[in-house]
N, C-alpha and C positions, 0 to 999 in steps of 0.2 A: 504494500500500500504506500502511496506517495505521501510526502510530508504535508502538502495541503489537505489531502484527504484525512490524514490523522488529526490535523488541527480542527478540521470541520467536525469530525466525529466527537472530539473533546468538547467543542462548543455546544453541541446538541445535548450533551450530558450535564451541562452546567445548569443549576436551578435558576429559574427566572426570578428576577428581582421584583420586589413589590413596587407598584407604581407609587410615585411620590404622594399622590392624593390619598391613597389607601394608608400610607404610613402616617400622614397627618391625621387621618380619621382615627387610626388606632391610638395615636398619641392623645387625642382629645378624650377618647373613651377611657384611656388609662388614667388621665387626670380626674375624670368624673368618678371612677372607681376608687381612686385614692382619697378623694374628698368624702366619699361615702364610708370608707373603712376607717380613715384616720381623722374624721371630722372633729372629734373632741381635742385632738392634739394639735391641729393646725388652725382651727378657728381662733381668731384673736379675742373674741368675747363669747359669752353664752348667748345663744340665739333667742333665749327667753328673757334676758335681762332688759327690763323696761326703765327708761329714763323719761318720765312724763314731762319733767321740766325742760328737757332738751328739745323734744319733738323732732320733726324732720329737719335734717341739715344736709347740705351738699357735701360731696367728698372733701376730706381734709386729711391731715397727717394722722390724726387719731382714729379716724374712720375712713378708710380708703374708698369705700363705696357709699359713704354717708350713712344716715339713719332714717328710719321710717317714722310714721306719725307717733308711735309709742316710744320713740327714742332707741329702738333696737338696731343693732349693727346689721346693715344689709349684707355685707360680705359674709359674716358668720352664718346668717340665715340661708344664704345661697349655698354655702359649703355643706351645711346640715341637710339642706333640701335635696342634695344628691342621693340621699338614702331612699326617700320615697320615689325619686325619679328612676331608681334602679330596681328596687325590690318588687314593686307592683308590676312593671312591664315584664320583668323576668318571669314572675308567676303567671301572668297572662299568656305570654308566648309559650312557655314551657307546658303549662296546663292545657292550653288549647291544642297544641300539637301532640301531647301525650294521648288525649282522647281521640283527636283526628287521625293519628297513626293507627290506632286500633280499628276505628271505623273504616278508614280508607283501605287497610289491608283486607278486612273482611269483605267490604264491598267490591273491591277490585278483583280479588281472587275467587271468591265463592260465586259471585254473580247471582242470577235468578232473583228469588223473592227477597233475599237479604240485600242485594244491590238495589232493588227497586225501593224497598222500605227506607233504606238509609238515604238514597238520593232524593226521594220525595221530601224527606225531612230537611235535607240540605237546600233544596229548591225553595221550600217554605221559608227557611231562615234567611236566605239570600234575598227574598222578595220583601222582607221587612226593612224599613229605614233604620239602619243600625244606630246612628247617633241619637235619633229621636227615641228609639226604644230604650237606649241606655239612660237617657235623661228621665224618661217617664218612670221606668222601673226603679232606678236608684232614688228618684224623688219620692215615689210612693213608699218605698222601703225605709224612708227617713234619712237617706244619705249614708255616708261613711265610706272610708277608703276601701276596706275589704269587701264591702257590698259592691262597690264599683268594679273592683277587680274580678269578683265572681261573675258579674253580668258581662263583662268584656270577655271572660273566658268562654262563656256560652256563645256569645256572638261571633267570636273569632274561630270557633270550632268548625262551623259549617264551611266557609271557604277553604280552610286548611284540609278538611276531609276530602274535598274535591281535588286538591293538589296531590295528596297522597294517593288517592284512587287512580289518578292519571298516571302517576309514576309506576304503580303496581300493574296497571294494564299494559304498560310497555314491557314489563318483565315477564308477564304470564305466558306469552307464546314462545319465549326463548327456549333453545334446546336444553339448557340445564334444568329447567323446570320439568320438561317432559321426561328427562332422565331420572329426576327425583321421583316422579310419579311411577315410572316403570319399576324402580327399585322398591316400591311399596312404602316410601317414606310418608309419614302422617302429614295431614294438612297443616297442623299446628307447627310442626318442625319446618315444613316448607316455607310457611309464612314468616316465622321469626328467626330461623337460622339461615335460610337461603335468600328470601326476597328482601327482608328488612335491611340487612347490611348493604344491599345494592341501591336501595332508595334513601338510606339514611343521610348521605351527603346532601341531597336535594332538600330533604326535610330540615337539616341544620341551617342551610342557607335561608330558607323561608322563616325559620325561627328568628333569625337576626332581623329580618324585615318586619316581622310581627312585633318585635320589641319596639321599633321606631313608631309604628302606628299606635301601639298601646301607650307609649309615653305621651304622645300628643293627645290621645283620648282622655287619659287620666288627668292631664294638666287642664284640659278643657272642662272636665267635670269639677275639678277643684276650683277653677275660676268661677264656675256657676254656683259654688257653695255646696256641691253634692259629693265632694271627695273627702279630703282630710278635715279634721276638726279645726275650728277657728284657732289661730295662734300657732298651729303646727308649721314648722319650717318646710315649705313646699313651694316649688317654682310656680306652679299654676295658682296656688293660693296667694302668693306674693303679688302676682299681677292684679288680682282683685283688690287686695288690701292697699296697694300702693298706687292705684289708678288716679287718686285725687291729688297726688303730689308729683305729677308728671313734670310740671314746670319748675317746682322748687327743688326737686332732686330726681331728674330723669333717669339717673343710674339705677334707682330703686326699681324701675320697671324694665329698663333696657338690659340689665345684667341677667335677671332670671329668664327673660324672654330670649336673650341670646344663648343662654345655656340650653334651653329647650330646643332651639333651632339647631345649634351646633351638634348636640347629642343625637337628635333625630336624623339629621342629614348624615352624620358620620356613620351611624348604624345602617342607614339606607345604602350608602356607598359600599360599606363592607359587605352587606348582604348581596347587593348586585354583583360585586366582584366575585364573591364565593359562588353565586349562581352561575356566572359565566365560566368559572373554572371547572365546576362539577358537571356542567352540561356538555363539556367537550368530550 
């Protein structure tokens, strides 16, 4: 083999570098995770400490992002708010796809009445206006962060089931499935040992995308007063609480809003990149 051919072969074996945009997105998510885990250690003040005599103030040396109407440090509340920004969306994305994976596997592989029953439920759920249903159900239930999370898990399960079913339908006619049936392997083993590992990468990519949608939905419900309890450090709730001080301290609104946008966009970029990689 000639030298140019050898060099070309070596180049093909080198791992592809991450795009700079994805690296930035991963860095942003790492910062958010660090804030959620190390909030107590890196926040300059307690997010619950009120200084009613101080009120809302613009950014200063003592308070980098200023204070809100109750004199609470905005930066500290944004740092602590990373916890609700991560925990809820992770539960929504993980819970929805855990249920959707089971339903999608059964629907895609078994077919027949099982497929018809599951897909009619999916069609019904997809016909509902998701955001409106979430607002009504959470409002009737009296609000609450975990109530909102539970409602979103149910709403996210239907479209996720369709995604898993489509991936399973691509695997079902392949030769390795026919070989497994010929060997007398049980349907349960075929589903969870043979099919699931082959569709899992696609599922993981969509889980990341679900996280971004769940983050925005939970922030919206908190803004409407249907999410976290009043006073809880939460990015969506901060938008509601600080809407009246937009001109006296715009950072109190722009900082949590920017964190919602950056986190959601970063997760979307990572999810799209993973989807492109796994779809090849």
